[in-house]
C-alpha positions in Angstrom: 107.9 13.3 151.6 111.1 15.2 151.1 112.5 17.3 153.9 112.0 20.5 151.9 108.3 19.8 151.4 108.0 19.0 155.1 109.6 22.3 156.1 107.4 24.3 153.8 104.3 22.5 155.1 105.3 23.3 158.7 105.9 27.0 157.8 109.7 26.8 158.6 110.7 27.4 155.0 109.2 29.7 152.4 108.6 28.8 148.7 111.5 31.1 147.8 113.8 29.3 150.3 112.6 26.0 148.9 113.4 27.0 145.4 116.9 27.9 146.5 117.2 24.5 148.3 116.1 22.6 145.2 119.4 23.3 143.5 121.3 21.8 146.3 119.0 18.9 146.7 119.3 18.0 143.0 123.0 18.2 143.1 123.3 15.9 146.2 120.7 13.2 145.3 121.1 10.2 143.2 117.7 8.6 143.9 115.5 8.6 140.8 112.2 9.1 142.6 113.5 12.1 144.5 115.0 13.6 141.3 111.7 13.2 139.6 109.9 14.9 142.5 112.4 17.8 142.5 112.1 18.3 138.8 108.3 18.4 139.1 108.6 21.1 141.8 111.2 23.0 139.9 109.0 23.2 136.8 105.9 24.3 138.7 105.1 27.9 139.5 104.7 28.9 143.1 101.0 28.1 143.3 101.4 24.7 141.6 104.3 24.0 143.9 102.1 24.5 146.9 99.4 22.3 145.4 101.9 19.5 144.9 103.3 19.8 148.4 99.8 20.0 150.0 98.8 16.9 147.9 101.7 15.0 149.4 100.4 15.8 152.9 97.2 13.8 152.4 
């Protein structure tokens, strides 16, 4: 699980803050799996983004 998802799950980051962090995460990551994950989150609306993050927690 990426650090951004973990922070959102723990309530230390909001979805809006997460969206802002996505830009920086994409720019600083070269790992394909993480880039795929970030793209999926970026393309999702807020509700779907939370579903994706909560699914990762199981």
